[in-house]
C-alpha positions in Angstrom: 72.9 -12.1 48.0 74.2 -8.5 48.0 74.8 -8.8 44.3 71.3 -9.9 43.7 69.9 -6.9 45.6 72.0 -4.5 43.7 70.9 -6.0 40.4 67.2 -5.7 41.4 67.7 -2.0 42.3 69.4 -1.3 38.9 66.5 -3.0 37.0 64.0 -1.0 39.0 65.8 2.2 38.4 66.0 1.4 34.7 62.2 0.8 34.5 61.4 4.0 36.5 63.6 6.0 34.2 61.9 4.5 31.1 58.5 5.2 32.6 59.5 8.8 33.4 60.7 9.3 29.8 57.5 7.7 28.4 55.4 10.0 30.7 57.3 13.0 29.5 56.7 12.1 25.9 53.0 11.4 26.6 52.7 14.8 28.3 54.5 16.5 25.5 52.2 14.8 23.0 49.2 15.9 25.0 50.4 19.4 25.1 51.0 19.5 21.4 47.7 17.8 20.5 45.6 19.4 23.2 43.7 21.8 20.8 42.7 18.8 18.6 41.8 16.7 21.6 39.8 19.4 23.1 37.9 20.0 19.9 37.1 16.3 19.5 35.9 16.1 23.0 33.7 19.2 22.6 32.3 17.9 19.3 31.4 14.6 21.0 29.6 16.3 23.9 28.3 19.5 22.1 26.9 18.9 18.6 27.1 21.9 16.3 25.4 22.2 12.9 23.3 24.4 10.7 19.6 24.7 10.0 18.1 24.1 6.6 15.7 26.3 4.6 12.3 24.7 4.3 8.6 24.5 5.1 6.6 23.0 7.9 2.9 22.6 7.8 -0.1 21.4 9.6 -2.1 19.0 7.5 -4.7 16.2 7.6 -4.8 13.5 4.9 -7.3 11.1 3.5 -9.2 9.8 0.4 -10.6 12.6 -1.8 -13.0 12.4 -4.7 -13.1 15.3 -7.2 -15.9 16.5 -9.6 -17.1 19.5 -11.6 -13.7 20.0 -13.3 -14.7 17.8 -16.1 -17.7 17.5 -18.5 -18.8 14.0 -19.5 -19.8 13.7 -23.2 -22.5 11.2 -24.0 -23.8 9.9 -27.3 -27.0 11.8 -28.3 -28.0 9.0 -30.7 -27.1 5.4 -31.7 -24.8 4.6 -34.6 -21.2 4.6 -35.7 -19.0 7.2 -34.1 -16.2 9.1 -35.8 -14.0 11.2 -33.5 -12.8 14.5 -35.0 -10.3 15.4 -32.2 -7.6 13.4 -30.6 -6.9 12.6 -26.9 -5.1 15.6 -25.4 -6.3 18.1 -27.9 -7.4 21.5 -26.7 -11.0 22.3 -27.7 -13.2 25.4 -27.5 -16.9 25.8 -27.0 -18.8 24.7 -30.2 -15.9 22.6 -31.7 -17.1 19.4 -33.2 -15.9 16.5 -31.0 -17.4 13.6 -32.9 -20.0 12.6 -35.4 -22.4 9.7 -35.1 -24.1 8.1 -38.2 -24.7 4.9 -40.1 -21.3 3.2 -40.8 -21.9 2.3 -44.4 -23.5 5.5 -45.3 -20.8 7.6 -43.7 -18.1 5.6 -45.4 -19.7 6.0 -48.8 -20.2 9.8 -48.3 -16.7 10.3 -47.0 -15.3 8.3 -50.0 -17.3 10.5 -52.4 -16.3 13.7 -50.7 -12.6 12.6 -50.7 -12.9 11.8 -54.4 -14.5 15.2 -55.2 -11.9 17.1 -53.2 -9.1 15.1 -55.0 -10.6 16.0 -58.4 -10.7 19.7 -57.5 -7.2 19.7 -56.2 -5.9 17.9 -59.2 -7.7 20.3 -61.6 -6.3 23.3 -59.7 -2.8 21.9 -60.0 -3.2 21.2 -63.7 -4.6 24.6 -64.6 -2.5 26.8 -62.2 0.1 27.7 -64.9 -2.6 28.4 -67.5 -4.6 30.5 -65.1 -1.6 32.6 -64.2 -0.6 33.0 -67.8 -4.1 34.1 -68.9 -4.4 36.4 -65.9 -1.2 38.1 -67.0 -2.3 38.4 -70.7 -5.6 39.8 -69.7 -3.9 42.5 -67.6 -1.6 43.3 -70.4 -4.4 43.5 -73.0 -6.4 45.7 -70.8 -3.6 48.1 -70.3 -2.9 48.2 -74.1 -6.6 48.6 -74.8 -6.8 51.6 -72.5 -3.8 53.1 -74.3 -5.3 52.5 -77.7 -8.6 54.0 -76.6 -6.9 57.3 -75.6 -4.9 57.2 -79.0 -8.2 56.9 -80.9 -9.6 59.9 -79.0 -6.5 61.9 -79.7 -6.5 61.0 -83.5 -10.2 61.8 -83.7 -9.6 65.2 -82.2 -6.8 66.0 -84.6 -9.0 65.4 -87.6 -6.5 63.1 -89.2 -8.8 60.4 -90.7 -6.1 58.0 -91.8 -4.5 58.1 -88.4 -7.9 57.8 -86.7 -8.7 54.6 -88.7 -5.4 53.0 -87.9 -5.8 53.7 -84.2 -9.3 52.4 -84.3 -8.1 49.1 -85.8 -5.4 48.8 -83.1 -8.1 49.3 -80.4 -10.4 46.6 -82.0 -7.5 44.2 -82.1 -6.6 44.7 -78.4 -10.3 44.4 -77.4 -10.6 41.2 -79.4 -7.5 39.8 -77.7 -8.8 40.8 -74.3 -12.2 39.1 -75.1 -10.5 35.9 -76.2 -8.3 35.6 -73.2 -11.2 36.4 -70.8 -13.3 33.6 -72.5 -10.5 31.1 -72.0 -10.1 32.1 -68.3 -13.9 32.0 -67.8 -13.9 28.5 -69.3 -11.3 27.4 -66.7 -13.2 29.0 -63.9 -16.5 27.5 -65.0 -15.1 24.0 -64.8 -13.5 24.8 -61.4 -16.8 26.2 -60.2 -18.5 22.9 -61.1 -16.0 20.9 -59.1 -16.3 23.3 -56.2 -20.1 22.8 -56.3 -19.7 19.0 -56.2 -17.4 19.3 -53.1 -19.9 21.6 -51.4 -22.8 19.3 -52.1 -20.9 16.3 -50.7 -20.1 18.3 -47.6 -23.7 19.3 -47.1 -24.7 15.6 -47.5 -22.0 14.6 -45.0 -23.2 17.2 -42.5 -26.8 16.2 -42.8 -26.3 12.5 -42.6 -24.7 12.5 -39.1 -25.3 13.8 -35.6 -22.5 16.1 -34.4 -21.3 16.2 -30.8 -20.2 19.8 -29.9 -17.9 20.8 -27.1 -20.1 22.4 -24.3 -17.0 23.9 -22.6 -13.4 24.8 -23.4 -10.7 22.5 -22.1 -8.7 19.4 -22.9 -10.4 16.5 -24.6 -9.8 13.2 -22.8 -10.6 9.9 -24.6 -9.9 8.0 -21.4 -13.2 7.3 -19.6 -14.5 5.2 -16.8 -17.9 3.7 -16.0 -18.1 5.8 -12.8 -17.7 9.2 -14.6 -21.4 10.0 -14.8 -21.7 9.5 -11.0 -19.1 12.2 -10.3 -21.4 15.1 -9.8 -21.6 17.6 -6.9 -25.2 16.6 -6.1 -24.3 12.9 -6.0 -21.2 13.3 -3.8 -23.2 15.5 -1.4 -25.5 12.5 -0.7 -22.6 10.3 0.4 -21.1 9.9 3.9 -17.5 9.3 4.7 -17.6 5.5 4.3 -19.4 5.7 0.9 -16.9 8.3 -0.3 -14.0 6.1 0.7 -15.5 3.2 -1.1 -16.1 5.3 -4.2 -12.5 6.6 -4.1 -11.2 3.0 -4.0 -13.5 1.9 -6.8 -12.3 4.8 -9.0 -8.7 4.0 -8.5 -9.3 0.3 -9.1 -11.6 0.6 -12.1 -9.7 0.5 -15.4 -10.2 3.2 -18.0 -11.2 2.5 -21.6 -11.5 4.4 -24.9 -14.1 4.6 -27.7 -12.5 3.9 -31.0 -13.3 5.3 -34.4 -15.9 3.2 -36.2 -17.2 1.7 -33.0 -21.0 1.3 -32.5 -22.4 3.3 -29.7 -25.9 3.6 -28.3 -27.8 6.5 -26.9 -26.4 7.7 -23.6 -23.0 5.9 -23.9 -20.1 7.9 -22.5 -17.8 8.7 -25.4 -15.2 11.0 -23.8 -14.8 14.0 -21.4 -13.6 17.6 -21.5 -11.4 18.6 -18.6 -11.6 22.3 -18.0 -10.2 22.5 -14.5 -12.6 25.3 -13.6 -14.3 25.4 -10.2 -13.2 21.9 -9.1 -15.1 20.5 -6.2 -13.8 17.8 -3.8 -14.8 15.8 -0.7 -12.1 14.7 1.7 -12.7 12.0 4.3 -10.7 12.2 7.6 -11.0 10.9 11.1 -12.9 13.3 13.3 -10.1 13.3 15.9 -7.7 14.5 13.3 -10.0 17.1 11.7 -8.5 20.6 11.8 -10.4 23.6 13.1 -11.8 24.8 9.7 -15.1 26.3 8.9 -17.1 27.2 5.8 -15.2 29.9 3.9 -11.8 29.1 5.4 -8.9 29.6 2.9 -6.6 26.6 3.0 -4.4 24.6 0.6 -4.9 21.1 -0.8 -2.1 18.9 -1.9 -3.2 16.5 -4.6 -0.8 13.5 -4.9 2.8 14.5 -5.2 2.0 17.9 -6.8 2.5 21.3 -5.3 -0.4 22.5 -3.1 -3.2 24.7 -4.7 -5.4 27.2 -2.9 -9.0 26.2 -2.1 -12.0 27.3 0.0 -13.7 25.1 2.5 -17.4 24.8 1.5 -18.6 22.5 4.2 -17.7 20.2 7.2 -19.8 17.2 8.2 -19.0 15.2 11.3 -20.1 11.9 12.5 -21.2 10.2 9.3 -20.4 7.5 10.2 -19.4 8.1 13.9 -15.7 8.9 14.2 -15.3 10.3 10.6 -15.8 13.7 9.0 -16.1 14.9 5.4 -14.5 18.2 4.5 -15.8 19.6 1.1 -14.2 22.4 -0.7 -13.7 24.2 -4.1 -10.6 24.9 -6.1 -10.9 27.9 -8.4 -8.8 26.4 -11.1 -6.8 23.3 -11.4 -4.5 22.6 -14.4 -6.2 19.9 -16.6 -3.0 17.8 -16.5 -3.3 17.6 -12.7 -7.0 16.8 -12.6 -7.9 13.4 -11.1 -11.1 11.7 -10.2 -9.8 10.4 -6.8 -6.5 10.3 -4.9 -4.9 10.5 -1.5 -5.0 14.2 -0.8 -3.9 16.4 2.1 -5.6 19.6 3.5 -3.0 22.0 4.7 -4.4 24.5 7.2 -1.2 26.2 8.1 2.2 26.5 6.4 5.3 28.3 7.6 8.6 28.9 5.8 12.0 29.6 7.3 15.0 27.9 8.8 14.2 24.4 10.2 16.1 23.6 13.4 15.8 20.9 16.0 13.4 21.8 18.9 16.2 20.8 21.3 18.3 23.7 19.9 15.9 26.3 21.3 16.7 27.9 24.7 14.8 30.5 26.8 16.5 33.6 28.2 14.7 36.3 30.1 11.4 35.4 28.4 12.9 35.3 24.9 13.4 32.2 22.8 16.6 31.8 20.8 19.4 29.6 19.8 23.1 29.4 20.9 24.9 30.9 17.9 28.5 29.7 17.4 30.7 32.7 16.9 34.2 31.5 16.2 34.6 29.1 19.2 32.1 30.4 21.7 28.3 30.0 22.0 26.3 33.3 22.1 22.6 33.5 22.7 20.7 34.8 19.6 16.9 35.5 19.7 14.8 34.0 17.0 11.1 34.0 16.1 9.6 30.6 16.3 7.0 30.3 13.5 5.9 26.7 14.1 6.9 23.6 16.0 6.0 20.2 14.7 7.4 17.1 16.3 11.1 17.5 17.0 11.5 20.3 14.4 10.8 24.0 14.5 10.6 26.7 11.8 12.4 29.9 13.0 13.3 33.3 11.5 16.2 35.4 12.6 19.1 33.2 11.4 20.3 32.1 8.0 21.2 28.7 6.5 24.9 29.5 7.0 24.5 30.2 10.8 26.2 27.6 13.0 24.2 26.7 16.1 24.4 24.4 19.1 22.0 21.6 18.1 21.3 20.6 21.7 21.0 24.0 23.4 21.8 24.2 27.2 21.7 27.5 29.0 25.0 26.9 30.9 26.8 26.8 27.5 26.2 30.5 26.8 29.5 32.3 26.7 31.5 29.1 26.9 33.8 27.5 24.5 32.0 24.9 22.4 34.8 23.9 20.0 
């Protein structure tokens, strides 16, 4: 029995000793790893990060219909159309966009004109060398004739009859050569003149046998047209309420575009294309009245069209309650690049925009009437005042710190002056 008790005591002593050794190692490990453990603990409880440079804005979005930035071209007569510009070409006021005439007549005239132009070009190529050679000979003969003339005058003044007669014969020979070469050159030019006259006559016939459509404004010619294009006028849109504008916007987006092709028959009044100038673009934006921003006629705001960057515009009118619960905000854009012009899209009206460092709203703290953030300097949190430019949702735009500034993302007053990592 005594032996058994002693054995138990030895085992207990052994376990206590091992436990003490293990505890010593644990405490030693904790002492060595304490900085890392403390940092991990602080990171878990006190999130630290940086703000990001960006923009916050106040906006309202809805369906928008645009007009006035394009000019619709219609056929002034019935017949066969021939486009003289391509889709995407830049045109100026007065440029010929298309011609309308009888198909067979136009084809015959164009064929004759092309034939006359080809004969003129071929003749000019065939006589180019002869023309240049004769021009050179005429210049040379002229210079020699002038020299011979002065020699005749000198011989006559000297009274030497034999010399005078010889010089006179030389002058006559040079004049004859000049006359012959000029006659050959004039023969070449007379035939060329006849060919030029034929081309001019065919051009006059071509111009008088068709109706020309001239560009009324400068801009980009667009062959893509839609049946609703003639309805997109400022007066027409002014008559519509919010529901009608929303329906029109949907119809515009769903209606496929088409193009008028060369040689196609058109009738009076048919839309044959449009010129997008981007000047003085008008728009009507439909929004819910409860979301309508506090804007008035003359307010300067921004409008974001699709995914493009916002452009400046001026509010020209605000109509509420048509139908009840909806509002229409109309405005004007001074200039919109033709490649960004659309008939309808989902657009946003931006009434306020602030740029700076975007931080979580939770990172803002108040101290003695000042708003700021807890700036992390080395390992401690220090209060740093900032200017809050805008708060939207859980984010705020501030000024007074940089993108590289580390802050406590969840600011708490008691953390000021304390170690946070």
